N, C-alpha and C positions, 0 to 999 in steps of 0.2 A: 386457434388461438390459444396461447398459453395462460396468459393473464388478462384480466379486464383492467385493472389500474394500478398502476405503481406508482409510488412517491419516492422520489429523491430527495433525501435530506442532505443537503451540501451539494450545490450547484458548483463546485470547483473544478478541478481539472477530470478527474476521475468520474465524479459522478455525472457530470455535463456528457463527458465522452461515453457512458454508459447509457445514458439517455438517448443518446444520438444512435448508438450501436442497435439499442432495442428497436427504435424507430424503424431502421433498415429492416429487421427481420420481420416486421409486420406481425409479430406475434404477442404484443402488447397495445390492446385498443387505446387506452389513453395514459398518458404521463404528465403527472403533476409534479411541482419540484417547491422545496421549501429551503429557506437560508436566511441566516439571522443578517446578513449581507444583503440588501437590497440590490445593489448593483449588480452584484454575483446573479441575483435571479433574472433581474432584467436581461443582462446579456444571454443568459441560458434561454430565456424565452425568443429574444432575437434571434437566435441560432436556428430556433425552430427544434431545439433538443426538448423543450418541456411546451404541453400545451396549454398549462395555465399555472401562475403561481399559486402558492396553496399556505393556510396558516398550518402551524403544527397539529392542530387539533384536528386537519382532515387526514390524518392519517388513519382514522376511523373508516374513511371511503376505500381504502388500497386493500387489493388481495396479495400486492407485493411490496414490502418496504425495504428500502435500500439506505443504509445509514453510511454516508461518504463523508463523513465529518472526522476530526484529530480522534485517536482512540479514546483519550480520556472522556471527552465530549460526549461520545455515543452511550457511556454507562448513566450519565445524569439525564440525558433526554429520554433513553429507555424508561430508566425509572420514573420519570413524569408522565410518560403516554402509554405505557403497558395497559392499563386499564381501558383504553381507548381501542386497542387492537382487537380486530373481529376474529373469531374463531376460522381456522384452517388458514390464516394467513401465514405468506411466507416472509419472514424476517432475517435478512442477512445485511453485513457489513463487508466494508472494502480493505478494512485494517491490515496494517504490516505486523501486529502481534496478535496472536488468537488465544493462548490460553486464559487470560484474565476474560476474555469476552464470553467463552465457551463457558467458565463458571458461573459467569452472570446470568447466560441464557439457561443454564440448568436450574437457576433459582425459581424459574419461573415455572417449573414442571406442572404445577396444577393447572396452567392454562393450555387450551388447545391451539397451540400457536408452533408453527413449524420455523425452529430457529436453525440457520445454517452458516457457519463461520465462512466468510468468503476471502480471498486475497489475490486481486490479479496481479501477477508480476508483470507489471507494465506501467509505464509513468512517464515522467520528464522533470526535469529540474524546473522545467516551467511550470507555474500554478494559473489557476483561474480558468474559467470558462473559455475564455477567447483562446486558448491553448489546445482547446480538446478536440478529438478527432474521433469519428466513428470507427475508423479501422485501428484505434489504438490498442485492441486485444487480438488482432488477428495474428495466428501463430505463437499467442503467448500463453504462458502456463497459468491457469487460473485455479488456486487452491481452495477445495472446498470441503466442509467438517461438518458433519452430520450432528446435531445435538441428540441428547439421549430420548427427547420427546418429539423429536421430527418424525413425521411420517414419511415411510421410504416411497409412498407415490408423489408426494410433494416435493421431496428431495430430487426425484429423478425427473420430474417437471421443471425443476430449477437448472438442474444439471443440462438440460436438451436446451434451454434458453441460451447458457453460456456457451454452449456449442454452436449454436446458430450465431452467434456474434464472431465465431472464427476462433474463440478459444479453445485451449485443451485443458479440461479438467482434470486436476489431481486430486486424489482423495488421500488424505493422509490425518494424523490426529494431531491435536493443538500443540501438546508439549513436545513434539519431534519438530514440528514447523517452527517454533520460537527458538529451539536449539539450532536447526540449521541456518535459519534466517538471520541470527545473529553474527554468523559468520559471510553469509553470502550477499547480505543486503545492508545490515547493520554497521558491520566494521568498515565496509568501503565509503560509508557515511562519515564517519569519524573521520576516517584517513582524510578524506577530501577537506573536510573542516580544517582539522589542525594542521595539514601541510600548507594551507593559506595563511593560517596563523602564523606560521613558522616564516614565511615570507614577508608577512607583515611587520613582524617584529626585526627580522635583518634590514628591512628598508628602513626602519627608524633610524640607522647609522649610516646607511649607504642607498642612495635615491636609484642609483644604477641596477639594483636587483630588479626593480620594475623594468627597465629598458630592457634587459636581457630575458623576458619571460617568453617563452617559445609555446608553439602548438602542444608540444607533449605536456607540459605542465597546464596548460588551459584544459586539455582533453581529460588529464588526470583529476582536475579538481572541478570540474563541470557540476558535481553533485554538491558544490559548498553553496550554491544559489538555491537549493531546496528550503522550502519553509521550515524556520526555527522550530515554530511551535508545535507541528506535526511531529518533529523529530523528538523534541523534549519529551513528548506524551508517549513515545516508542522506547526511549531510553529508560522512562520511569517502569514501563510493563514490562521490560524485558532485561533488566538489571542485571541480573546475575549471570544470564546468558551471555550476554555481551562483555561482562568482566571475564568469564572464562575464554572468550574468543579474542579480545586483546592480550592476553597471558599467550595464547597460542601463536598471537602474532609476534609478540614480544620476545618469544622463545626464538624465533626463525631470524628476527632482525639481529638479535644478540649473537647468534651463531657467525651471521655475514659479518658483522661487526668485528668479532673474534677473529676470522679468518682473515679479514682485510688488514687489521692491526699484524697479524702474524705473516703477512704476505702470501697466504697461502692460496693463490690464484688459479691453482687448479682444482683445488675444491670447488672455489666458487664457480669456476666454468662449468665443471660438473653439475651443480646445482642447476646452472642457469639452463644448461641443455636439456635436463629433464622437466623443468618446468616449461622452456619453449617447445616442448613435443606434447604437453599435458593438453587434451582437447576438452575444451567446455562444452 
């Protein structure tokens, strides 16, 4: 068994899914959960994802702590509870931004705690424990970032647990992670939100816009149903990278617009052929 007691701080979709996945591995003896939303905690308990609800002070019992809350709140919770964390505990998170949290982890370098930045590239526009699935991470990439004060033995231990839930560990540095995710995750989210806002604006003058929304629009804007608070925190923490990503996208959109104005359909078609052949 890899860990004795894990505490999941935040029993939403990802936190509860991780708890369910850990249960299946039988590599964590006891899983407790904490959430400021008592209903979320009750649902996680009902699902069998956690063995018992916990107070935040019970962080002191764990040898594995998973922060699965919005990225800004992790900072305040960690500041408030770091004195309770026992030596050699593995502390990790699941946030979509990594640079700020890794900087925070490094400020606790005098404590013998193994901080690991984590980001499972898995999720859903649906939130809450009722949408949790034990197989959410199977075949999905899971970013792991070793902090300066993390012992390699404990890093390897957590990496083994991640492998056992079926995820594929990707070891990368925090700065590179945030640069890349601004394009591969954060930009699509922004586009989904503001494509829907465009429709909302047009619908004000003509209700028929809503009557003619097809599956293509719905598929493209599925992400617009995601939790706004979670994304506001991400936008704050990755602002500069996101602005660069938006500029790159605007450049491509303006090039398309220019070609369309000038009736350069062959150029547009050439672009589209290259794009359609690109393997993701």
